[in-house]
C-alpha positions as CSV (number, residue, x, y, z in Angstrom):
1,M,-18.6,-22.5,190.4
2,S,-19.2,-21.3,187.7
3,Q,-22.8,-22.5,185.1
4,I,-20.4,-23.8,182.3
5,D,-17.5,-25.2,183.7
6,T,-18.4,-28.8,183.6
7,P,-18.6,-30.4,180.0
8,L,-22.5,-31.5,180.7
9,K,-23.0,-27.5,182.5
10,R,-21.7,-26.1,178.9
11,F,-23.6,-28.5,176.5
12,K,-27.1,-27.5,178.8
13,A,-25.5,-23.7,178.3
14,R,-24.9,-24.0,175.0
15,L,-28.8,-25.2,174.3
16,E,-30.2,-22.4,176.8
17,N,-28.1,-20.2,174.1
18,L,-28.8,-21.4,171.1
19,F,-33.2,-22.2,171.5
20,V,-33.9,-20.1,174.6
21,D,-31.9,-16.7,173.5
22,H,-32.1,-17.5,169.6
23,E,-28.2,-18.0,169.2
24,I,-29.3,-20.2,166.2
25,L,-31.5,-17.4,164.9
26,R,-28.2,-14.8,165.7
27,M,-26.0,-17.6,163.7
28,I,-27.8,-16.8,160.3
29,Y,-28.1,-13.0,161.1
30,R,-25.5,-10.8,162.5
31,N,-27.7,-7.8,161.9
32,F,-23.9,-6.0,162.2
33,Y,-23.1,-3.0,161.3
34,A,-20.1,0.2,161.4
35,L,-21.0,3.0,163.0
36,S,-17.6,4.5,162.1
37,D,-14.1,3.4,162.3
38,K,-14.0,3.0,165.6
39,A,-17.6,1.6,166.7
40,Y,-20.3,-1.2,165.4
41,R,-23.8,-2.7,166.4
42,S,-24.9,-6.0,166.6
43,N,-27.6,-8.3,168.5
44,H,-25.9,-10.4,170.8
45,P,-22.2,-11.6,169.6
46,S,-21.3,-15.7,169.8
47,A,-17.7,-16.1,171.2
48,S,-16.3,-16.7,167.9
49,F,-18.2,-13.3,166.1
50,I,-16.0,-11.2,169.2
51,K,-13.0,-13.0,168.5
52,K,-13.5,-12.3,164.6
53,L,-14.1,-8.6,165.8
54,K,-11.3,-8.6,167.9
55,N,-8.9,-9.9,165.1
56,R,-10.5,-8.0,162.2
57,Y,-10.7,-4.6,163.9
58,G,-8.4,-5.0,167.2
59,L,-11.7,-4.7,169.6
60,K,-11.3,-3.3,172.6
61,T,-14.7,-2.6,174.7
62,I,-18.0,-4.3,174.5
63,I,-20.7,-2.2,175.3
64,S,-24.0,-4.9,176.5
65,M,-27.9,-3.4,176.5
66,R,-28.6,-6.1,178.7
67,K,-27.8,-7.6,182.1
68,A,-25.4,-9.4,184.0
69,D,-26.4,-12.0,185.2
70,T,-26.6,-16.2,184.8
71,S,-27.6,-16.7,181.4
72,A,-25.3,-18.6,179.2
73,S,-25.6,-15.3,176.9
74,Y,-24.1,-13.5,178.9
75,L,-21.6,-16.5,180.7
76,F,-20.3,-17.2,177.2
77,E,-19.5,-13.4,176.6
78,K,-17.9,-12.8,179.7
79,E,-15.8,-16.0,178.7
80,A,-15.0,-15.3,175.6
81,C,-13.9,-11.4,176.5
82,E,-11.5,-12.4,179.4
83,N,-10.5,-15.3,177.1
84,L,-9.3,-12.4,174.0
85,D,-8.4,-9.8,176.7
86,V,-11.9,-7.9,175.3
87,K,-13.9,-5.5,178.1
88,L,-16.9,-6.1,178.9
89,I,-19.2,-3.4,180.2
90,N,-22.8,-3.8,181.0
91,H,-25.0,-0.3,180.5
92,R,-28.6,-1.9,181.0
93,M,-31.2,0.2,179.2
94,S,-35.0,-0.7,178.5
95,S,-36.3,-1.2,174.8
96,R,-40.2,0.0,176.6
97,S,-39.4,2.5,178.4
98,L,-38.2,6.3,178.3
99,P,-35.0,6.4,179.1
100,K,-33.8,7.4,182.4
101,V,-31.9,11.1,182.7
102,D,-29.4,9.8,185.0
103,M,-28.8,6.5,182.3
104,V,-28.2,8.8,179.1
105,I,-25.6,11.0,180.9
106,A,-23.8,7.7,181.7
107,A,-23.7,7.1,178.5
108,K,-22.4,10.1,177.5
109,K,-19.3,9.4,180.1
110,L,-19.0,5.9,179.2
111,F,-18.5,6.9,175.6
112,A,-15.7,10.3,176.4
113,E,-13.5,7.0,178.9
114,V,-13.8,3.5,177.2
115,E,-11.3,2.0,175.3
116,Y,-11.6,1.9,171.0
117,P,-12.6,0.3,169.1
118,I,-16.3,-0.9,170.5
119,L,-19.0,-2.8,170.2
120,I,-22.2,-1.7,171.3
121,H,-25.1,-5.0,171.8
122,C,-28.7,-6.1,172.8
123,K,-30.4,-9.2,172.6
124,S,-31.6,-8.5,169.1
125,G,-29.2,-5.2,167.8
126,A,-32.5,-3.6,167.0
127,D,-33.7,-1.5,170.0
128,R,-31.6,-0.5,173.3
129,A,-28.3,-1.1,170.7
130,G,-30.4,1.9,168.0
131,L,-30.8,3.4,171.2
132,M,-27.0,3.6,172.2
133,S,-26.3,4.5,168.7
134,V,-28.0,7.2,168.4
135,L,-26.4,8.5,171.5
136,Y,-22.9,7.8,170.3
137,M,-23.5,9.5,166.7
138,H,-24.4,12.1,168.9
139,F,-22.3,12.3,171.3
140,V,-18.7,11.3,170.1
141,E,-19.2,11.8,166.0
142,N,-21.5,15.0,166.8
143,Q,-24.3,14.1,164.4
144,P,-27.1,16.4,164.8
145,M,-29.9,14.4,166.8
146,H,-31.9,14.5,163.7
147,Q,-29.5,12.8,161.5
148,A,-28.3,10.2,164.5
149,V,-32.2,9.0,165.2
150,K,-31.5,7.4,162.3
151,Q,-29.9,4.7,164.0
152,L,-33.7,3.4,165.5
153,S,-35.1,1.7,161.6
154,M,-36.6,-1.1,160.6
155,K,-33.4,-1.4,158.4
156,Y,-32.4,-3.2,162.1
157,G,-35.4,-4.5,163.0
158,H,-36.7,-1.4,165.1
159,F,-40.7,-0.9,165.0
160,R,-41.9,2.2,166.3
161,W,-45.3,1.4,166.8
162,A,-44.8,-1.2,170.0
163,D,-43.5,-0.5,172.9
164,T,-40.3,0.0,171.9
165,G,-41.3,3.6,170.0
166,K,-41.4,4.9,173.1
167,L,-37.5,5.2,172.4
168,D,-38.5,7.3,168.8
169,F,-41.4,8.9,171.4
170,F,-38.5,10.3,173.7
171,F,-36.6,11.7,170.5
172,D,-39.3,13.2,169.4
173,K,-40.2,15.2,172.0
174,F,-36.9,16.5,171.8
175,F,-37.7,17.7,168.1
176,E,-40.4,19.3,169.1
177,Y,-39.0,21.2,172.2
178,Q,-36.2,22.2,170.1
179,N,-38.2,23.8,167.3
180,Q,-39.8,26.3,169.6
181,H,-35.9,27.0,170.9
182,P,-34.0,26.4,168.2
183,E,-30.6,27.2,171.0
184,I,-31.4,24.0,173.0
185,E,-28.9,21.3,172.9
186,F,-29.7,17.6,173.3
187,I,-28.2,16.9,176.7
188,D,-29.4,20.2,178.1
189,W,-32.9,19.1,177.1
190,V,-32.9,16.1,179.0
191,E,-30.7,17.4,182.1
192,N,-33.5,20.4,182.0
193,I,-36.5,20.1,180.7
194,Y,-37.4,16.6,179.7
195,D,-40.6,15.2,182.2
196,R,-40.1,11.1,181.5
197,E,-43.2,10.2,183.9
198,A,-45.4,13.2,182.2
199,L,-43.8,11.8,178.3
200,D,-45.0,8.3,179.5
201,K,-48.5,9.2,180.3
202,E,-48.8,10.6,176.6
203,F,-47.7,7.4,174.4
204,K,-49.8,5.3,172.8
205,S,-48.3,2.3,170.9
206,S,-50.3,-0.3,168.8
207,R,-51.4,-4.0,169.6
208,W,-50.7,-5.8,166.6
209,A,-47.3,-4.1,167.0
210,N,-47.0,-5.5,170.5
211,I,-47.9,-8.6,169.4
212,V,-45.3,-9.3,166.6
213,V,-42.7,-7.8,169.3
214,N,-43.6,-9.8,172.4
215,K,-45.2,-13.1,170.9
216,I,-43.6,-13.0,167.4
217,L,-39.8,-11.6,167.1
218,R,-40.0,-12.5,171.8
219,R,-37.4,-9.2,172.3
220,E,-36.2,-8.5,175.3
């Protein structure tokens, strides 16, 4: 039995999606941007927005940075994708932790295998979607990392001063190493040089920024 298979369950799920997961805010601001003519980024899409992307851009795949669970947002997204013949892939990553090596490698492999056009999203379209967009621009569009990293920006609502700044710190440390070793490629640094545990101990965030991100914006 699905949690949205009766009118009452769907009504309750709609309320959860609107007010608990903040779809009411996403209805006002979709935080949608094109990365290329075959890739896009946004906050969590509604069923109607998925249909719009399908009709306008021929959307084939959604890469969600959120987990597949029993939340209303996931269930409605999954239902919409099934109805519209759009493949939904959950590639969960954290907005407050340094990226794991295996997840970066898996993202590179995913981009090589998915059917395009794609939509990349997280809850707000700012942090995890930004991280995945950086990887897309570098691995697929072959942008130098110093250009690709612009996908992590206040333009999209990303705060580098909070714990979400660990994503920026990750790339900053690559640039530091690359300055001393110009021949190093990003993926080689990730696989052979990157010390996630050591860097995590170095990172410092701002208390006020965490209040904004966690308490006011209530980022995931």
